[in-house]
KOLBA-330058 format. One record per atom (N, C-alpha, C, O): residue in three letters; y negated, z, x negated. Coordinates in steps of 0.02 Angstrom, whole numbers, plus 50000, padded with zeros to 5 digits. Atoms other than C-alpha are relative to their C-alpha. Layout:
N
ALAYZX;...
END
This chain:
175
UNK500054995649941;UNK518184920348765;UNK500675004150053;UNK501125000950080;UNK499634996749951;UNK519164932248870;UNK500224999650064;UNK500175005550081;UNK500095000349934;UNK519554927849060;UNK500615004150020;UNK501155004449990;UNK499624997549967;UNK520354937949175;UNK500664995750038;UNK500634989550038;UNK499485004849990;UNK522054931849252;UNK499935001350077;UNK499835006650107;UNK499954999249943;UNK522134925549416;UNK500834999050045;UNK501384999550018;UNK499134999449999;UNK523714923749528;UNK500184991650003;UNK500754989250005;UNK499695007150009;UNK523674905049521;UNK499874997249899;UNK499884991149887;UNK499585000650066;UNK523874905449309;UNK500405001950001;UNK500735006350030;UNK499284995750035;UNK525054905849215;UNK500085004049938;UNK500645003849913;UNK500324997050045;UNK524374916349078;UNK500335007450017;UNK500405009950072;UNK499584993349976;UNK525244932249077;UNK499615007549987;UNK499765013050009;UNK500434994550008;UNK523804942649006;UNK499354996349971;UNK499284990349955;UNK500745004050044;UNK521904940748930;UNK500174997949932;UNK500325000349877;UNK500005003350073;UNK521964927548835;UNK499524994849995;UNK499204992650042;UNK500505005549989;UNK520934914148760;UNK499784994650023;UNK500194990550004;UNK500115005049978;UNK520164900848837;UNK500484994649956;UNK500924994749913;UNK499455005650056;UNK520844885548775;UNK499354996349966;UNK498994992549999;UNK500695002850025;UNK519404880348653;UNK499894993150006;UNK499344990750018;UNK500015010550011;UNK519564861248643;UNK499614999150075;UNK499314993850072;UNK500415001449956;UNK518644862448834;UNK499445003849994;UNK499025003850038;UNK500914995349995;UNK517104874648774;UNK499734996049960;UNK499984992849914;UNK500765004150031;UNK515354866748727;UNK500175005749947;UNK500335011649945;UNK500074997550053;UNK515284867648560;UNK499105005049970;UNK498665006050011;UNK500584995749998;UNK513754878648477;UNK499314993749998;UNK499224989449955;UNK500585005750017;UNK512164867848506;UNK500044994650042;UNK499564990850047;UNK499985006049975;UNK513014855148621;UNK499745003250055;UNK499795009050075;UNK500194997349928;UNK512074852748786;UNK500704999350050;UNK501224997550021;UNK499495003449978;UNK513324849748924;UNK500064998650056;UNK500505000150096;UNK500075008749978;UNK512514834349013;UNK499884998249968;UNK499304996649981;UNK500285004050056;UNK512294825848846;UNK499824992650039;UNK499414989350007;UNK500415005249996;UNK511984809348963;UNK499475000350055;UNK499164995350074;UNK500454996749951;UNK510924819349094;UNK500214996250082;UNK500724993250100;UNK499675003149917;UNK510944813649290;UNK499934991649985;UNK499624988349944;UNK499785006950024;UNK511564796549311;UNK499344997350042;UNK499094999650093;UNK500475006449980;UNK510264782149335;UNK499944998550097;UNK500464995750117;UNK499955004949930;UNK509924776549538;UNK500285009050043;UNK500135009950101;UNK500084996949938;UNK510444793049610;UNK499645005750036;UNK499455010250000;UNK500294996849971;UNK509714802149715;UNK499965009450036;UNK500435012850055;UNK500344991949982;UNK508744821149767;UNK500284999950050;UNK500274995050087;UNK499824997649922;UNK509594829749910;UNK499304999850038;UNK499164995450079;UNK500635001749945;UNK507864832749986;UNK499984991350022;UNK499874989950081;UNK500215005549997;UNK507724814249969;UNK500604997250068;UNK500504994450122;UNK499475004249932;UNK509314808950078;UNK499895002850046;UNK499974999750098;UNK499944997149924;UNK508954824750207;UNK499444995250032;UNK499424991850084;UNK500865003749970;UNK507074817350215;UNK500514993050022;UNK500704994450079;UNK499785004349960;UNK508024800850262;UNK500335001450057;UNK500035000350110;UNK499294998549956;UNK509524805650365;UNK499485003950073;UNK499605002350131;UNK500484996349956;UNK508014817850467;UNK499654991750059;UNK499714990050118;UNK500265005849968;UNK507064801250498;UNK500294996750037;UNK499904994650080;UNK499865003449962;UNK508334791750585;UNK500195002050070;UNK500215007950088;UNK500004997649920;UNK508674791050772;UNK500755003150031;UNK501355001750033;UNK499404993949963;UNK509694803550854;UNK500464996950015;UNK500144991850026;UNK499404999949975;UNK511224799250903;UNK500265002950094;UNK500375008650112;UNK499904996549922;UNK511604799051119;UNK500335007450001;UNK500125011950038;UNK499754994149981;UNK512794813251091;UNK499385008349995;UNK499325013650026;UNK500424994250024;UNK511424824151007;UNK499304999950066;UNK498975005050074;UNK500364999849964;UNK510224817351154;UNK500025001950067;UNK499535003050103;UNK499834997749941;UNK511174822051298;UNK499795009150017;UNK499655012350068;UNK500214994349989;UNK510824838451250;UNK499445003550038;UNK498955002550003;UNK500494998849960;UNK509584846551379;UNK499525001949960;UNK499014998449957;UNK500544997550026;UNK508604856351276;UNK499674994849958;UNK499064995549950;UNK500395005550049;UNK508204840251155;UNK499714996050078;UNK499154993650073;UNK500405003849973;UNK507784831951312;UNK499495000250044;UNK499234995650076;UNK500664996649971;UNK506434844051385;UNK499504999949939;UNK498905000949952;UNK500364998450072;UNK505734844751196;UNK499784993149983;UNK499334991949942;UNK500215008550038;UNK505674824651177;UNK499794995850066;UNK499824989650068;UNK500175005249938;UNK505104818951356;UNK499454996449982;UNK498944997049947;UNK500745004149997;UNK504144806551383;UNK500084993249908;UNK499904987449898;UNK500025005450068;UNK504584799851175;UNK500704991250020;UNK501264991050046;UNK499535004049999;UNK505384782751173;UNK500444999149929;UNK500894994949934;UNK499564998850067;UNK506204785750979;UNK499885007150009;UNK499415010150034;UNK499824993050003;UNK506934802350951;UNK500615000149921;UNK501204998449912;UNK499714999150066;UNK507224806650759;UNK500375006450008;UNK500295011050048;UNK499564992850003;UNK508484819350711;UNK499665006949961;UNK499905012349944;UNK500344992050016;UNK506944830350650;UNK499835000750034;UNK499485005750030;UNK500324997649924;UNK506454830250835;UNK500655005450031;UNK500565011150053;UNK499354995849981;UNK508214837150881;UNK500085005049967;UNK500365009449999;UNK499764994650042;UNK508384849150741;UNK499395003750013;UNK499525009750009;UNK500334994549960;UNK506614856850812;UNK499994999350058;UNK499394999150075;UNK499894996649949;UNK506994859150959;UNK500675003350003;UNK500675009150023;UNK499514995250027;UNK508524865550924;UNK499865008049995;UNK500085012750029;UNK500234995450019;UNK507634878050838;UNK499675004250058;UNK499805009750084;UNK500444997049928;UNK506354880050979;UNK500205004450043;UNK499985010050055;UNK499784997549947;UNK507454882251111;UNK500535007649967;UNK500785012150002;UNK499634992850013;UNK508394896351011;UNK499585005249992;UNK499785010950004;UNK500574995450023;UNK506784905150960;UNK499675000950071;UNK499265005550067;UNK500534999149925;UNK505944904251166;UNK500575000850042;UNK500505005650080;UNK499684999449936;UNK507444902251278;UNK500435005249986;UNK500495009750028;UNK499314996550021;UNK508974911251172;UNK499485007249985;UNK499705012350013;UNK500064993850009;UNK507684925751104;UNK500255001149926;UNK500275006749901;UNK499804997750037;UNK508414921450946;UNK499595002949937;UNK499144999349913;UNK500574996250059;UNK507554933650799;UNK499984994449950;UNK499454991349943;UNK500015003850041;UNK508104922350669;UNK499584992850011;UNK499334990749959;UNK500325005849977;UNK507244905150765;UNK499315000849988;UNK498894997749955;UNK500724998350019;UNK505844914350783;UNK499555001349940;UNK498955000149933;UNK500305001050084;UNK505514917350599;UNK499864995449967;UNK499454994249923;UNK499875008350049;UNK506044900950552;UNK499074996950040;UNK498544995550013;UNK500795004149976;UNK504524893750677;UNK499395002949979;UNK498845000349972;UNK500924995850026;UNK503174906150622;UNK500054998149935;UNK499684993449919;UNK500035001750065;UNK503604905050442;UNK499744993049995;UNK499264991449960;UNK500375007750044;UNK503454884850443;UNK499224998050055;UNK499034992150063;UNK500474999249948;UNK501974887350569;UNK499235001849963;UNK498704999449942;UNK500754992650037;UNK500824902250504;UNK500094999949934;UNK499585001349903;UNK500114997550045;UNK501604902550336;UNK500185004849990;UNK500005009350027;UNK499514992750013;UNK502774916350253;UNK499455003849985;UNK498925002149958;UNK500544994050019;UNK501924933050244;UNK499965002549950;UNK500495003549919;UNK499805000950065;UNK501534936450103;UNK500245008649999;UNK500165012550047;UNK499744992150012;UNK502324954550025;UNK499565000949924;UNK499594997749871;UNK500364996750063;UNK501124964549906;UNK500145006749982;UNK500015011050024;UNK499994992150029;UNK501504980749806;UNK499325003949963;UNK499045003349909;UNK500704995750025;UNK500024993149803;UNK500225005649939;UNK500535010549959;UNK499784997550076;UNK500355000849613;UNK499695005550003;UNK500005009949973;UNK500624994550016;UNK498685014449636;UNK500215005150057;UNK499765007850087;UNK500164994749943;UNK499575026649772;UNK500275003949968;UNK500585002349918;UNK499704995050005;UNK500075043349761;UNK500635000849981;UNK500875005349947;UNK499205000049995;UNK501775038849774;UNK500124996849909;UNK500524999049868;UNK499635003150091;UNK501895028349587;UNK499665004049948;UNK499875003949890;UNK500394999350042;UNK500405038349519;UNK500445008549968;UNK500395010149909;UNK499904995349998;UNK501425056749546;UNK500555000549932;UNK500405003649881;UNK499544998750055;UNK503035055249432;UNK499584997049934;UNK499735000249883;UNK500275001750076;UNK502025047149282;UNK499765007249988;UNK500015011149947;UNK500454993849992;UNK500655062149332;UNK500385004649962;UNK500195006149906;UNK499464994750025;UNK502255075349301;UNK500244999049948;UNK500365004249918;UNK499585001050070;UNK503105067349143;UNK499325000649929;UNK499385002049869;UNK500384998050064;UNK501345067849056;UNK499685008049990;UNK499365009749941;UNK499874993049978;UNK501275085949109;UNK500315003749949;UNK500215007349900;UNK499374996050042;UNK502775090249062;UNK499984998449904;UNK499985002349857;UNK500095001950089;UNK502655081848879;UNK499415004549969;UNK499495007849918;UNK500484997250017;UNK500885088748875;UNK500035010449980;UNK499685014349949;UNK500074992649996;UNK501585107048908;UNK500635000949928;UNK500565004949881;UNK499565001550064;UNK503115102748779;UNK499535002649929;UNK499605007049886;UNK500745002650060;UNK501435097448663;UNK499995010650004;UNK500425014149978;UNK500244995150016;UNK500745114848680;UNK500275004649999;UNK499845008849986;UNK499284996750027;UNK502335125948658;UNK499994999049934;UNK499845003949900;UNK499925001750062;UNK502575116048490;UNK499445001849952;UNK499505005149901;UNK500764996850039;UNK500665118148430;UNK500095008249991;UNK500095010649935;UNK500054994050005;UNK500805136948481;UNK500495002449966;UNK500315007349932;UNK499425000650037;UNK502585137148404;UNK499805002249928;UNK499815007849904;UNK500465001050053;UNK501755132448252;UNK499314997749965;UNK499164993349925;UNK500704998450012;UNK499995137248244;UNK499554994349967;UNK499224994449915;UNK500425005450008;UNK499275119448266;UNK499755000650077;UNK499965001750134;UNK500585003449943;UNK497745115048358;UNK500274995350049;UNK500674990850038;UNK499975004649943;UNK497765107348524;UNK499724993849972;UNK499344993249924;UNK500845005850010;UNK496925090048530;UNK499785001350036;UNK499955005750077;UNK500544996649955;UNK495435089548608;UNK500044993850072;UNK500304988450085;UNK499935005449919;UNK495115083048794;UNK499924994149995;UNK500254989650023;UNK500055009749993;UNK494225066548736;UNK500854997349978;UNK501124993450017;UNK499575002950003;UNK495805062848661;UNK500664999550031;UNK501094995950007;UNK499505000549970;UNK497105066848800;UNK499694995950064;UNK500074992650098;UNK500225005049966;UNK495945058048911;UNK500114991149967;UNK500144985950000;UNK499855006550039;UNK496215043248792;UNK500634995250011;UNK500754989250016;UNK499325001250005;UNK497965045448800;UNK500184995950052;UNK500384990150048;UNK499915001949914;UNK498105044649016;UNK499584993750016;UNK499514992350076;UNK500495004250008;UNK496975030948988;UNK500464993349962;UNK500404987349969;UNK499395003850035;UNK498305022748892;UNK500484996150020;UNK500594990350004;UNK499474999349966;UNK499775025249005;UNK499764996050067;UNK500104991250087;UNK500105002649947;UNK498885020349157;UNK499864993749989;UNK500224989850020;UNK499905006650006;UNK498395004649100;UNK500804997149979;UNK501004993550024;UNK499534999450008;UNK500135002949016;UNK500584999150067;UNK501084995450069;UNK499515001649932;UNK500965004649201;UNK499595000350055;UNK499645005050094;UNK500325003549969;UNK499714995949296;UNK499625008150045;UNK499415004650091;UNK500334995349957;UNK498895012249394;UNK499265002449991;UNK499005003749937;UNK500554996450022;UNK497315018549423;UNK499655005549964;UNK499645011149989;UNK499894993450045;UNK496755029449280;UNK499395003450016;UNK499375007349969;UNK500074993949940;UNK495535040249393;UNK500545003350005;UNK500735007749966;UNK499674995749961;UNK496715045849492;UNK500835002749983;UNK501245005250021;UNK499544998650052;UNK498045047749330;UNK499715005449983;UNK499985011049987;UNK500544995250032;UNK496655057049262;UNK499815005350020;UNK499645010049984;UNK500114995449967;UNK496375066949389;UNK500755006550030;UNK500805012050057;UNK499194997349969;UNK498195073049434;UNK500345002449954;UNK500725007149966;UNK499764995650053;UNK498715076249250;UNK499575007949994;UNK499915013049991;UNK500434996550021;UNK497045087949221;UNK500015005850050;UNK499875011850046;UNK500174990049944;UNK497125099049379;UNK500415005449989;UNK500415010550023;UNK499394992950022;UNK498475110349299;UNK499305004849966;UNK499395010449942;
END
């Protein structure tokens, strides 16, 4: 495989990489797998967040206000206090979004496939193809497809494109 030259490279042109260090065909990049006893990043983060917060963090005003009356304040409490402070006091949009996402759940996003905007290009393509087909039939003295055959093909396209077949049929046949 060829690689680009970097300013740190001793190569003067495009040269193949050293094949000695390349994986052989069918060889796994990590044959021994993950080492036994290694911990997941999430596990380490959960452990750190459950630790008692040091005095330097507890001295922050927003942490004191948020954790008022608690005997033990964890790093997670301080973390939430900071996001809460940024959202409510400073009006930071990222913090507001984070609080809402964590408490209410992320807003679901959906795409409507049966709108006029999605059907219009498909209908125009079918109409264009139909007009070319009719022109070809006229030039070669061939009978057109029946309306039932045309409707069947429109239904098939609607199913493939996942759009409302009745809307698509209406748009194509309106001409």
